[in-house]
PAMI-257460 format. One record per residue: x, y, z negated of N, C-alpha, C in turn; residue number from 1. Coordinates in Angstrom, 3 decimals, always signed. Atoms other than C-alpha are relative to their C-alpha. Example, Ala and Ser with C-alpha at 12.3 -4.5 7.8 and 13.67 -1.06 7.14 Angstrom:
<pts>
+----------+----------+----------+----------+----------+----------+----------+----------+----------+-----+
|      n.x |      n.y |      n.z |     ca.x |     ca.y |     ca.z |      c.x |      c.y |      c.z |   k |
+----------+----------+----------+----------+----------+----------+----------+----------+----------+-----+
|   +0.890 |   -1.190 |   +0.000 |  +12.300 |   -4.500 |   -7.800 |   +0.900 |   +1.200 |   +0.000 |   1 |
|   -0.820 |   -1.190 |   +0.060 |  +13.670 |   -1.060 |   -7.140 |   -0.770 |   +1.090 |   -0.730 |   2 |
+----------+----------+----------+----------+----------+----------+----------+----------+----------+-----+
</pts>
This chain:
<pts>
+----------+----------+----------+----------+----------+----------+----------+----------+----------+-----+
|      n.x |      n.y |      n.z |     ca.x |     ca.y |     ca.z |      c.x |      c.y |      c.z |   k |
+----------+----------+----------+----------+----------+----------+----------+----------+----------+-----+
|   +0.499 |   +1.138 |   +0.723 |  -20.656 |  +25.876 | +118.131 |   -1.467 |   +0.180 |   -0.285 |   1 |
|   +1.422 |   -0.115 |   +0.299 |  -24.308 |  +25.146 | +117.808 |   -0.241 |   -0.175 |   -1.492 |   2 |
|   +0.345 |   +0.126 |   +1.407 |  -25.831 |  +25.557 | +114.360 |   -1.157 |   -0.981 |   -0.128 |   3 |
|   +1.063 |   +0.982 |   +0.230 |  -28.103 |  +22.905 | +112.881 |   -1.265 |   +0.717 |   -0.442 |   4 |
|   +1.303 |   -0.550 |   +0.378 |  -31.755 |  +23.735 | +112.583 |   -0.500 |   -0.754 |   -1.231 |   5 |
|   +0.556 |   +0.605 |   +1.194 |  -33.286 |  +23.071 | +109.165 |   -1.490 |   +0.248 |   -0.024 |   6 |
|   +1.460 |   -0.115 |   +0.050 |  -36.947 |  +22.383 | +108.781 |   -0.395 |   +0.522 |   -1.372 |   7 |
|   +0.503 |   -0.546 |   +1.248 |  -38.582 |  +24.536 | +106.109 |   -1.480 |   -0.314 |   -0.077 |   8 |
|   +1.408 |   +0.344 |   +0.203 |  -41.846 |  +23.117 | +104.840 |   -0.235 |   -0.099 |   -1.498 |   9 |
|   +0.282 |   +0.139 |   +1.435 |  -43.561 |  +23.083 | +101.464 |   +0.073 |   -1.478 |   -0.414 |  10 |
|   -0.090 |   +1.361 |   +0.519 |  -43.071 |  +20.028 |  +99.251 |   -1.391 |   -0.592 |   -0.160 |  11 |
|   +1.270 |   +0.691 |   +0.230 |  -45.827 |  +17.456 |  +99.093 |   -0.178 |   -0.179 |   -1.503 |  12 |
|   +0.284 |   +0.204 |   +1.420 |  -47.440 |  +16.640 |  +95.750 |   +0.922 |   -1.070 |   -0.591 |  13 |
|   -0.879 |   +1.069 |   +0.483 |  -45.404 |  +13.433 |  +95.417 |   +1.432 |   +0.511 |   -0.138 |  14 |
|   -1.348 |   -0.557 |   +0.061 |  -42.157 |  +15.300 |  +96.190 |   +0.136 |   +0.994 |   -1.150 |  15 |
|   -0.038 |   -0.944 |   +1.124 |  -43.032 |  +18.028 |  +93.669 |   +0.070 |   -0.753 |   -1.328 |  16 |
|   -0.021 |   +0.799 |   +1.233 |  -43.689 |  +15.375 |  +91.013 |   +1.392 |   -0.607 |   -0.212 |  17 |
|   -1.347 |   +0.573 |   +0.112 |  -40.354 |  +13.644 |  +91.760 |   +1.021 |   +1.064 |   -0.402 |  18 |
|   -0.916 |   -1.085 |   +0.333 |  -38.518 |  +16.985 |  +91.606 |   -0.166 |   +0.420 |   -1.460 |  19 |
|   +0.257 |   -0.379 |   +1.397 |  -40.185 |  +17.895 |  +88.296 |   +0.569 |   -1.046 |   -0.951 |  20 |
|   -0.553 |   +1.068 |   +0.848 |  -39.236 |  +14.481 |  +86.836 |   +1.519 |   +0.068 |   -0.053 |  21 |
|   -1.451 |   -0.111 |   -0.028 |  -35.642 |  +14.901 |  +87.950 |   +0.496 |   +1.189 |   -0.825 |  22 |
|   -0.404 |   -1.182 |   +0.768 |  -35.426 |  +18.402 |  +86.468 |   -0.186 |   -0.224 |   -1.493 |  23 |
|   +0.224 |   +0.304 |   +1.418 |  -36.933 |  +17.209 |  +83.171 |   +1.085 |   -0.922 |   -0.524 |  24 |
|   -1.018 |   +0.955 |   +0.420 |  -34.503 |  +14.304 |  +83.000 |   +1.356 |   +0.688 |   -0.114 |  25 |
|   -1.274 |   -0.708 |   +0.040 |  -31.574 |  +16.585 |  +83.770 |   +0.069 |   +0.910 |   -1.225 |  26 |
|   -0.001 |   -0.912 |   +1.152 |  -32.589 |  +19.110 |  +81.097 |   +0.030 |   -0.774 |   -1.305 |  27 |
|   +0.079 |   +0.756 |   +1.251 |  -33.372 |  +16.464 |  +78.489 |   +1.234 |   -0.846 |   -0.228 |  28 |
|   -1.113 |   +0.915 |   +0.164 |  -30.443 |  +14.166 |  +79.151 |   +1.347 |   +0.653 |   +0.127 |  29 |
|   -1.283 |   -0.685 |   -0.101 |  -27.739 |  +16.799 |  +79.259 |   +0.922 |   -0.429 |   -1.117 |  30 |
|   -0.969 |   +0.353 |   +1.032 |  -24.600 |  +16.435 |  +77.190 |   -0.451 |   +0.477 |   -1.365 |  31 |
|   +0.443 |   -0.336 |   +1.351 |  -24.932 |  +16.683 |  +73.414 |   +0.199 |   +1.459 |   -0.368 |  32 |
|   -0.276 |   -1.391 |   +0.356 |  -23.511 |  +20.204 |  +73.328 |   -0.905 |   +0.979 |   +0.736 |  33 |
|   +0.835 |   -0.918 |   -0.772 |  -25.983 |  +21.639 |  +75.859 |   -1.478 |   -0.376 |   -0.047 |  34 |
|   +1.396 |   +0.411 |   +0.061 |  -29.236 |  +19.909 |  +74.924 |   -0.819 |   +0.999 |   -0.797 |  35 |
|   +0.924 |   -0.849 |   +0.739 |  -32.265 |  +21.625 |  +73.521 |   -0.175 |   -0.591 |   -1.387 |  36 |
|   +0.193 |   +0.464 |   +1.367 |  -32.619 |  +21.394 |  +69.732 |   +0.770 |   +0.871 |   -0.969 |  37 |
|   -0.716 |   -0.711 |   +1.051 |  -31.124 |  +22.553 |  +66.466 |   +1.440 |   -0.493 |   -0.048 |  38 |
|   -1.397 |   +0.436 |   +0.071 |  -27.341 |  +22.512 |  +66.014 |   +0.265 |   -0.798 |   -1.279 |  39 |
|   -0.418 |   +0.848 |   +1.120 |  -26.015 |  +19.709 |  +63.783 |   +1.477 |   -0.289 |   +0.174 |  40 |
|   -1.422 |   +0.314 |   -0.032 |  -22.425 |  +18.949 |  +62.875 |   +0.169 |   -1.465 |   -0.389 |  41 |
|   -0.270 |   +1.408 |   +0.272 |  -21.225 |  +15.341 |  +63.033 |   +1.089 |   -0.110 |   -1.061 |  42 |
|   -0.986 |   +0.201 |   +1.062 |  -19.374 |  +14.197 |  +59.910 |   +0.934 |   -1.161 |   +0.328 |  43 |
|   -0.814 |   +1.125 |   -0.481 |  -18.040 |  +11.023 |  +61.607 |   -0.224 |   -0.109 |   +1.507 |  44 |
|   +0.219 |   +0.235 |   -1.419 |  -17.717 |   +9.844 |  +65.215 |   -1.327 |   -0.733 |   +0.182 |  45 |
|   +1.333 |   +0.573 |   -0.213 |  -21.201 |   +9.031 |  +66.529 |   -0.240 |   -0.266 |   +1.474 |  46 |
|   +0.524 |   +0.199 |   -1.347 |  -22.849 |   +7.628 |  +69.635 |   -1.420 |   +0.541 |   -0.026 |  47 |
|   +1.320 |   -0.651 |   -0.020 |  -25.812 |   +9.903 |  +70.346 |   -0.724 |   -0.421 |   +1.273 |  48 |
|   +0.723 |   +0.435 |   -1.202 |  -28.448 |   +8.441 |  +72.702 |   -0.408 |   +1.182 |   +0.869 |  49 |
|   +0.453 |   -1.031 |   -0.928 |  -29.260 |  +10.447 |  +75.808 |   -1.516 |   -0.043 |   +0.069 |  50 |
|   +1.467 |   -0.084 |   -0.062 |  -32.839 |  +11.637 |  +75.943 |   -0.493 |   -0.377 |   +1.391 |  51 |
|   +0.652 |   +0.327 |   -1.254 |  -34.989 |  +10.095 |  +78.631 |   +0.842 |   -0.821 |   +0.952 |  52 |
|   -0.840 |   +0.796 |   -0.889 |  -32.215 |   +7.915 |  +80.030 |   -0.538 |   -1.424 |   +0.051 |  53 |
|   +0.554 |   +1.358 |   -0.075 |  -33.746 |   +4.670 |  +81.332 |   +1.052 |   -1.076 |   -0.269 |  54 |
|   -1.060 |   +0.981 |   +0.245 |  -30.351 |   +2.918 |  +81.014 |   +0.482 |   +0.023 |   -1.451 |  55 |
|   -0.316 |   -0.127 |   +1.430 |  -30.099 |   +3.973 |  +77.334 |   +1.496 |   +0.236 |   -0.243 |  56 |
|   -1.393 |   -0.379 |   +0.199 |  -26.613 |   +5.456 |  +77.700 |   +0.124 |   +0.914 |   -1.207 |  57 |
|   -0.255 |   -0.864 |   +1.152 |  -25.022 |   +7.315 |  +74.792 |   +1.182 |   +0.907 |   +0.296 |  58 |
|   -1.125 |   -0.928 |   -0.088 |  -22.609 |  +10.225 |  +74.396 |   +0.781 |   -0.076 |   -1.300 |  59 |
|   -0.841 |   +0.013 |   +1.188 |  -19.671 |  +10.199 |  +72.007 |   +0.091 |   +1.407 |   -0.566 |  60 |
|   -0.128 |   -1.266 |   +0.721 |  -19.736 |  +12.988 |  +69.436 |   +1.029 |   -0.250 |   -1.094 |  61 |
|   -1.063 |   +0.214 |   +0.976 |  -16.532 |  +13.256 |  +67.416 |   -0.280 |   +0.775 |   -1.285 |  62 |
|   +0.178 |   -0.654 |   +1.294 |  -16.313 |  +14.311 |  +63.768 |   +0.326 |   +1.485 |   +0.120 |  63 |
|   -0.184 |   -1.440 |   -0.049 |  -16.683 |  +18.090 |  +63.425 |   -0.633 |   +0.655 |   +1.209 |  64 |
|   +0.610 |   -0.549 |   -1.206 |  -18.331 |  +18.518 |  +66.838 |   -1.462 |   +0.344 |   -0.255 |  65 |
|   +1.391 |   -0.414 |   +0.124 |  -21.668 |  +20.287 |  +67.153 |   -0.829 |   -0.706 |   +1.066 |  66 |
|   +0.921 |   +0.679 |   -0.912 |  -24.552 |  +18.384 |  +68.709 |   -1.385 |   +0.599 |   -0.223 |  67 |
|   +1.342 |   -0.575 |   +0.096 |  -28.033 |  +19.709 |  +69.463 |   -1.017 |   -1.121 |   +0.013 |  68 |
|   +0.989 |   +1.062 |   +0.168 |  -30.795 |  +17.428 |  +68.226 |   -1.290 |   +0.586 |   -0.536 |  69 |
|   +1.247 |   -0.374 |   +0.658 |  -34.422 |  +17.689 |  +67.291 |   +0.076 |   -0.509 |   -1.439 |  70 |
|   -0.008 |   +0.408 |   +1.397 |  -35.218 |  +17.263 |  +63.619 |   -0.243 |   -1.506 |   -0.127 |  71 |
|   +0.323 |   +1.422 |   +0.043 |  -36.672 |  +13.787 |  +64.285 |   +1.217 |   -0.854 |   +0.391 |  72 |
|   -1.188 |   +0.747 |   -0.426 |  -33.540 |  +12.631 |  +66.140 |   +1.054 |   -0.022 |   -1.106 |  73 |
|   -0.995 |   -0.082 |   +1.075 |  -31.265 |  +13.831 |  +63.334 |   -0.399 |   -0.885 |   -1.178 |  74 |
|   +0.462 |   +0.848 |   +1.105 |  -33.403 |  +12.106 |  +60.687 |   +0.154 |   -1.479 |   +0.344 |  75 |
|   -0.112 |   +1.394 |   -0.421 |  -33.416 |   +8.861 |  +62.702 |   +1.465 |   -0.461 |   -0.069 |  76 |
|   -1.422 |   +0.368 |   +0.050 |  -29.591 |   +8.880 |  +63.009 |   +0.466 |   -0.112 |   -1.450 |  77 |
|   -0.405 |   +0.048 |   +1.410 |  -29.120 |   +9.665 |  +59.301 |   -0.631 |   -1.180 |   -0.729 |  78 |
|   +0.704 |   +1.094 |   +0.664 |  -31.666 |   +7.005 |  +58.286 |   +0.676 |   -1.341 |   +0.281 |  79 |
|   -0.635 |   +1.265 |   -0.362 |  -29.732 |   +4.251 |  +60.111 |   +1.298 |   -0.232 |   -0.754 |  80 |
|   -1.288 |   +0.105 |   +0.671 |  -26.580 |   +4.924 |  +58.063 |   -0.195 |   -0.030 |   -1.513 |  81 |
|   +0.119 |   +0.010 |   +1.461 |  -25.978 |   +4.234 |  +54.355 |   +0.288 |   +1.361 |   -0.626 |  82 |
|   -0.339 |   -1.335 |   +0.486 |  -24.719 |   +7.820 |  +54.005 |   -0.281 |   +0.992 |   +1.130 |  83 |
|   +0.279 |   -0.952 |   -1.084 |  -25.740 |  +10.998 |  +55.928 |   +1.247 |   +0.264 |   +0.852 |  84 |
|   -1.113 |   -0.207 |   -0.926 |  -23.577 |  +11.485 |  +59.018 |   -0.154 |   +1.298 |   +0.784 |  85 |
|   +0.242 |   -1.286 |   -0.657 |  -25.084 |  +14.778 |  +60.272 |   -0.380 |   +1.023 |   -1.055 |  86 |
|   +0.457 |   -1.085 |   +0.868 |  -25.520 |  +18.124 |  +58.581 |   -0.294 |   +1.189 |   +0.903 |  87 |
|   +0.272 |   -1.188 |   -0.813 |  -26.987 |  +21.387 |  +59.872 |   +1.286 |   +0.786 |   +0.217 |  88 |
|   -1.249 |   -0.687 |   -0.360 |  -24.297 |  +23.404 |  +61.640 |   +0.190 |   +1.288 |   -0.771 |  89 |
|   -0.161 |   -1.256 |   +0.733 |  -24.997 |  +26.529 |  +59.588 |   +0.799 |   -0.203 |   -1.282 |  90 |
|   -0.803 |   +0.296 |   +1.179 |  -23.281 |  +24.770 |  +56.652 |   +1.445 |   -0.323 |   +0.368 |  91 |
|   -1.301 |   +0.438 |   -0.490 |  -20.154 |  +24.270 |  +58.740 |   +1.171 |   +0.808 |   -0.560 |  92 |
|   -1.109 |   -0.773 |   +0.550 |  -18.118 |  +26.893 |  +56.837 |   +0.774 |   -0.819 |   -1.033 |  93 |
|   -0.715 |   +0.850 |   +0.949 |  -17.277 |  +24.265 |  +54.211 |   +0.675 |   -1.146 |   +0.750 |  94 |
|   -0.733 |   +1.039 |   -0.728 |  -14.742 |  +21.575 |  +55.186 |   -0.795 |   -1.298 |   +0.092 |  95 |
|   +0.664 |   +1.292 |   -0.178 |  -15.869 |  +18.190 |  +56.456 |   +0.364 |   -0.929 |   -1.153 |  96 |
|   -0.346 |   +0.971 |   +1.042 |  -16.119 |  +15.572 |  +53.722 |   +0.761 |   -1.171 |   +0.613 |  97 |
|   -0.733 |   +1.175 |   -0.477 |  -13.720 |  +12.649 |  +54.038 |   -0.862 |   -1.229 |   -0.257 |  98 |
|   +0.840 |   +1.192 |   +0.108 |  -15.804 |   +9.570 |  +54.732 |   +0.824 |   -1.188 |   +0.473 |  99 |
|   -0.770 |   +1.195 |   -0.333 |  -13.997 |   +6.244 |  +54.663 |   -0.893 |   -0.949 |   +0.806 | 100 |
|   +0.822 |   +0.910 |   -0.803 |  -15.161 |   +3.702 |  +57.283 |   -0.722 |   -1.051 |   -0.831 | 101 |
|   +0.644 |   +0.995 |   +0.854 |  -15.939 |   +1.246 |  +54.472 |   -1.346 |   +0.518 |   -0.524 | 102 |
|   +1.245 |   -0.579 |   +0.494 |  -18.633 |   +3.667 |  +53.267 |   -1.105 |   -0.057 |   +1.050 | 103 |
|   +0.991 |   +0.026 |   -1.068 |  -20.354 |   +3.465 |  +56.662 |   -0.437 |   -1.410 |   +0.354 | 104 |
|   +0.310 |   +1.366 |   -0.393 |  -20.400 |   -0.338 |  +56.908 |   -1.157 |   -0.583 |   -0.787 | 105 |
|   +1.098 |   +0.539 |   +0.796 |  -23.101 |   -0.782 |  +54.306 |   +0.525 |   -1.029 |   -0.992 | 106 |
|   -0.381 |   +1.006 |   +0.981 |  -23.069 |   -3.707 |  +51.894 |   +0.969 |   -0.995 |   +0.614 | 107 |
|   -1.007 |   +0.930 |   -0.478 |  -20.109 |   -6.007 |  +52.215 |   -0.363 |   -1.428 |   -0.396 | 108 |
|   +0.374 |   +1.322 |   +0.453 |  -21.819 |   -8.943 |  +50.512 |   -0.705 |   -0.782 |   +1.102 | 109 |
|   +0.636 |   +0.865 |   -0.993 |  -23.198 |  -11.896 |  +52.437 |   -1.503 |   +0.289 |   +0.054 | 110 |
|   +1.439 |   -0.227 |   -0.098 |  -26.733 |  -11.520 |  +53.753 |   -0.765 |   -1.110 |   -0.722 | 111 |
|   +0.778 |   +1.044 |   +0.680 |  -29.521 |  -13.424 |  +51.997 |   -0.241 |   -1.176 |   +0.948 | 112 |
|   +0.242 |   +1.146 |   -0.874 |  -30.193 |  -16.945 |  +53.282 |   -1.324 |   +0.156 |   +0.750 | 113 |
|   +1.249 |   -0.102 |   -0.754 |  -32.885 |  -17.325 |  +55.945 |   -1.143 |   -0.691 |   -0.738 | 114 |
|   +1.177 |   +0.571 |   +0.646 |  -36.401 |  -18.194 |  +54.875 |   -0.209 |   -1.455 |   +0.374 | 115 |
|   +0.219 |   +1.430 |   -0.263 |  -37.729 |  -21.775 |  +54.780 |   -0.579 |   -0.274 |   +1.389 | 116 |
|   +0.604 |   +0.219 |   -1.320 |  -39.620 |  -21.312 |  +58.068 |   +0.989 |   +0.251 |   +1.134 | 117 |
|   -0.992 |   -0.324 |   -1.018 |  -36.436 |  -20.275 |  +59.902 |   +0.783 |   -1.242 |   +0.418 | 118 |
|   -0.833 |   +1.093 |   -0.507 |  -34.387 |  -22.619 |  +62.095 |   +1.484 |   +0.319 |   -0.124 | 119 |
|   -1.393 |   -0.418 |   +0.124 |  -31.177 |  -20.744 |  +61.282 |   +0.728 |   -0.874 |   -1.017 | 120 |
|   -0.810 |   +0.799 |   +0.916 |  -28.320 |  -22.472 |  +59.452 |   -0.110 |   +0.568 |   -1.414 | 121 |
|   +0.102 |   -0.406 |   +1.407 |  -28.597 |  -22.387 |  +55.681 |   +1.334 |   -0.272 |   -0.687 | 122 |
|   -1.253 |   +0.244 |   +0.720 |  -25.648 |  -22.107 |  +53.273 |   -0.097 |   -1.260 |   -0.858 | 123 |
|   -0.026 |   +1.179 |   +0.866 |  -24.549 |  -25.120 |  +51.205 |   -0.516 |   +0.371 |   -1.381 | 124 |
|   +0.441 |   -0.296 |   +1.369 |  -26.248 |  -25.365 |  +47.806 |   +1.200 |   +0.010 |   -0.943 | 125 |
|   -1.123 |   -0.091 |   +0.940 |  -24.041 |  -24.575 |  +44.791 |   +0.424 |   -1.396 |   -0.473 | 126 |
|   -0.526 |   +1.267 |   +0.489 |  -21.791 |  -27.480 |  +43.769 |   +0.113 |   -1.075 |   +1.069 | 127 |
|   -0.061 |   +1.040 |   -1.025 |  -22.098 |  -29.354 |  +47.071 |   +1.358 |   -0.065 |   +0.669 | 128 |
|   -1.324 |   -0.024 |   -0.614 |  -18.662 |  -28.345 |  +48.289 |   +1.060 |   -0.113 |   -1.080 | 129 |
|   -1.112 |   +0.074 |   +0.933 |  -15.401 |  -29.224 |  +46.599 |   +1.292 |   -0.139 |   +0.774 | 130 |
|   -1.312 |   +0.071 |   -0.612 |  -11.694 |  -29.094 |  +47.333 |   +0.656 |   -1.315 |   -0.368 | 131 |
|   -0.750 |   +1.214 |   +0.245 |   -9.583 |  -32.226 |  +47.667 |   +1.471 |   +0.344 |   +0.163 | 132 |
|   -1.424 |   -0.277 |   -0.070 |   -5.922 |  -31.785 |  +46.818 |   +0.725 |   -1.289 |   +0.320 | 133 |
|   -0.780 |   +1.170 |   -0.402 |   -3.569 |  -34.187 |  +48.516 |   +1.438 |   +0.186 |   -0.468 | 134 |
|   -1.400 |   -0.077 |   +0.392 |   +0.032 |  -35.018 |  +47.731 |   +0.712 |   +0.963 |   +0.939 | 135 |
|   -0.703 |   -0.999 |   -0.788 |   +2.176 |  -32.151 |  +48.888 |   +1.335 |   -0.584 |   +0.425 | 136 |
|   -1.272 |   +0.497 |   -0.514 |   +5.031 |  -33.251 |  +51.117 |   +0.791 |   +1.187 |   +0.530 | 137 |
|   -0.860 |   -1.093 |   -0.411 |   +7.831 |  -30.790 |  +51.491 |   +1.038 |   -0.570 |   +0.956 | 138 |
|   -0.963 |   +0.557 |   -0.954 |   +9.905 |  -31.424 |  +54.630 |   +1.440 |   +0.095 |   -0.470 | 139 |
|   -1.367 |   -0.188 |   +0.442 |  +13.050 |  -30.139 |  +52.948 |   +0.399 |   -0.986 |   -1.095 | 140 |
|   -0.305 |   +0.907 |   +1.100 |  +12.801 |  -32.792 |  +50.207 |   +0.929 |   -1.125 |   +0.441 | 141 |
|   -0.863 |   +1.067 |   -0.485 |  +14.600 |  -35.360 |  +52.410 |   +1.411 |   +0.457 |   +0.283 | 142 |
|   -1.338 |   -0.518 |   -0.271 |  +17.618 |  -33.112 |  +52.940 |   +0.857 |   -0.076 |   -1.255 | 143 |
|   -0.879 |   +0.039 |   +1.182 |  +20.671 |  -33.171 |  +50.658 |   -0.316 |   +1.148 |   -0.947 | 144 |
|   +0.305 |   -0.988 |   +1.028 |  +20.064 |  -31.363 |  +47.417 |   +1.307 |   +0.521 |   -0.613 | 145 |
|   -1.161 |   -0.583 |   +0.665 |  +22.423 |  -29.134 |  +45.467 |   +0.470 |   -0.963 |   -1.082 | 146 |
|   -0.560 |   +0.914 |   +1.001 |  +24.752 |  -31.281 |  +43.354 |   +0.078 |   -1.429 |   +0.498 | 147 |
|   -0.041 |   +1.374 |   -0.488 |  +24.375 |  -34.407 |  +45.522 |   +1.406 |   -0.428 |   +0.396 | 148 |
|   -1.369 |   +0.354 |   -0.338 |  +28.091 |  -34.250 |  +46.400 |   +0.729 |   -0.647 |   -1.176 | 149 |
|   -0.622 |   +0.566 |   +1.193 |  +28.899 |  -35.364 |  +42.843 |   -0.573 |   -1.374 |   -0.347 | 150 |
|   +0.580 |   +1.307 |   +0.293 |  +26.987 |  -38.666 |  +43.096 |   +1.096 |   -1.062 |   -0.058 | 151 |
|   -0.976 |   +1.090 |   +0.071 |  +28.821 |  -41.873 |  +42.235 |   -0.008 |   -0.772 |   +1.302 | 152 |
|   -0.141 |   +0.765 |   -1.240 |  +29.928 |  -44.246 |  +44.965 |   -1.185 |   -0.935 |   +0.199 | 153 |
|   +1.131 |   +0.932 |   -0.110 |  +27.024 |  -46.583 |  +44.195 |   -1.244 |   +0.724 |   +0.517 | 154 |
|   +1.172 |   -0.771 |   -0.436 |  +24.484 |  -43.836 |  +44.830 |   +0.186 |   +0.634 |   +1.365 | 155 |
|   -0.281 |   -0.676 |   -1.259 |  +26.207 |  -42.387 |  +47.905 |   -0.398 |   -0.872 |   +1.180 | 156 |
|   +0.409 |   +0.707 |   -1.209 |  +24.935 |  -43.359 |  +51.327 |   +1.161 |   +0.084 |   +0.981 | 157 |
|   -1.107 |   +0.033 |   -0.954 |  +27.578 |  -44.446 |  +53.805 |   -0.556 |   +0.260 |   +1.388 | 158 |
|   +0.466 |   -0.361 |   -1.332 |  +27.058 |  -42.808 |  +57.187 |   +1.044 |   -0.469 |   +0.995 | 159 |
|   -0.991 |   +0.475 |   -0.972 |  +28.712 |  -44.617 |  +60.100 |   +0.403 |   +1.127 |   +0.930 | 160 |
|   -0.441 |   -1.061 |   -0.911 |  +30.829 |  -42.457 |  +62.445 |   -0.712 |   -0.120 |   +1.347 | 161 |
|   +0.619 |   -0.003 |   -1.329 |  +29.330 |  -41.442 |  +65.785 |   +0.993 |   -0.469 |   +1.034 | 162 |
|   -0.877 |   +0.404 |   -1.097 |  +30.704 |  -42.988 |  +68.921 |   +0.302 |   +1.226 |   +0.827 | 163 |
|   -0.377 |   -1.162 |   -0.795 |  +32.607 |  -40.480 |  +70.977 |   -0.547 |   -0.167 |   +1.402 | 164 |
|   +0.552 |   +0.026 |   -1.343 |  +31.006 |  -39.636 |  +74.261 |   +1.035 |   +0.492 |   +0.968 | 165 |
|   -0.912 |   -0.433 |   -1.033 |  +33.309 |  -39.511 |  +77.295 |   +1.444 |   -0.147 |   -0.398 | 166 |
|   -1.439 |   +0.124 |   +0.276 |  +37.086 |  -39.560 |  +77.581 |   +0.508 |   +1.139 |   -0.878 | 167 |
|   -0.589 |   -1.013 |   +0.860 |  +39.227 |  -37.660 |  +75.108 |   +1.214 |   +0.594 |   +0.663 | 168 |
|   -1.175 |   -0.681 |   -0.562 |  +41.957 |  -35.201 |  +76.063 |   +1.165 |   -0.136 |   -0.966 | 169 |
|   -1.199 |   +0.055 |   +0.834 |  +45.505 |  -35.452 |  +74.826 |   +0.797 |   +1.225 |   +0.173 | 170 |
+----------+----------+----------+----------+----------+----------+----------+----------+----------+-----+
</pts>
């Protein structure tokens, strides 16, 4: 069997630049457990952005998992949440705090109305809405009621017998 000949030549400047960019992207965008940075422990499930990823993909980090982040990345993630969601991994000897999802959702109240220059829908002013109660009709009200069997003959409704359908057997 003949063997294939491979051409060995030095890389051009453009090829060296492309290779360096690929290596940087690979080192920077590695999984959260193998990236360069300080170890942090996730207190809740998080989506951690990949470094240098042009598609802005994220990695899932579950509660209790260690993720390597720079100090700036950790501060940015904690700042976006109403409660800190990362802690340095060296404090990991103590148990994870129980964080209820409601604590991570922020304020539950309605957002403030948009400003006067906004084209967004505005809420109704106080007192402009009201409830209209209509007569309640209960479908069961037309059915016989308890005690209706004791009505006098004048109050009783005479129901004619149904015609028999088809021949009868003897």
